[in-house]
N, C-alpha and C positions, 0 to 999 in steps of 0.2 A: 729222218732216220738219225738217231743219235751218232754223233761223230762223224756222220757221212760216210760210213764204212759200207761199201757195196763191192761186188766182185768186178774185176776188170772185164771189159768187154773183148771178146775174141772176134777179130775181124772176119774170120772165115764163117762164124755162125751168126754174128749180128747180135741184136737185142736178146735173143733166146739165152745167150750165154751169161747174161746178168739179170734175167727176169726171175722174180720169186715163184712163178707159176710153171716155169719150164723145167724139165727133167731129162737129163741125158740118158739114153737107153743104148745099151750095146747088145747087139744080136749074138746068137750063138756062133755066127760065122766071123764075128769081130767088126761088123759095120756099126757105125755109130749114128744114132738118130736123136732128135730133140722133140720130145712130146710136150705138147701145150696143155697144161692143166685146165685152162679156161675152156678148152673145146668140150670138156665133160658136161658143161652146164650152158654153153653159149654157142649156137651154130654158127656165128660169125667167124669163129676161129677154127683153123684146120688142126686136126690132131697132130699131124706131123708136117709143119710148114716147110716150104722150100727155103733153103738156106743160101745166102745169108738173109737175115730179116733185118730190113733198115728202118721200117716204120711199122708200128703196132699200136692200136688203140687200147689194148689191154695190158701193155707193158707197165710193170711195177718193179723197181729195182729190189734185187734180194739183198741179204746180208752177207758180208765176207765170212767165210768159214762156215 
């Protein structure tokens, strides 16, 4: 990744907080979940993994900002 710019890791969330495939979802009641984009095409991944995620074979760092 150019310049090595990637988002910081949130220890409460784990790898999902810095993964390019993860998306933070806030429910209508204000609860926060992390949606794994890899789960759409690969059954090895859970749609909403239990947090924090410390190891994931599909993790790829996202870009800052």
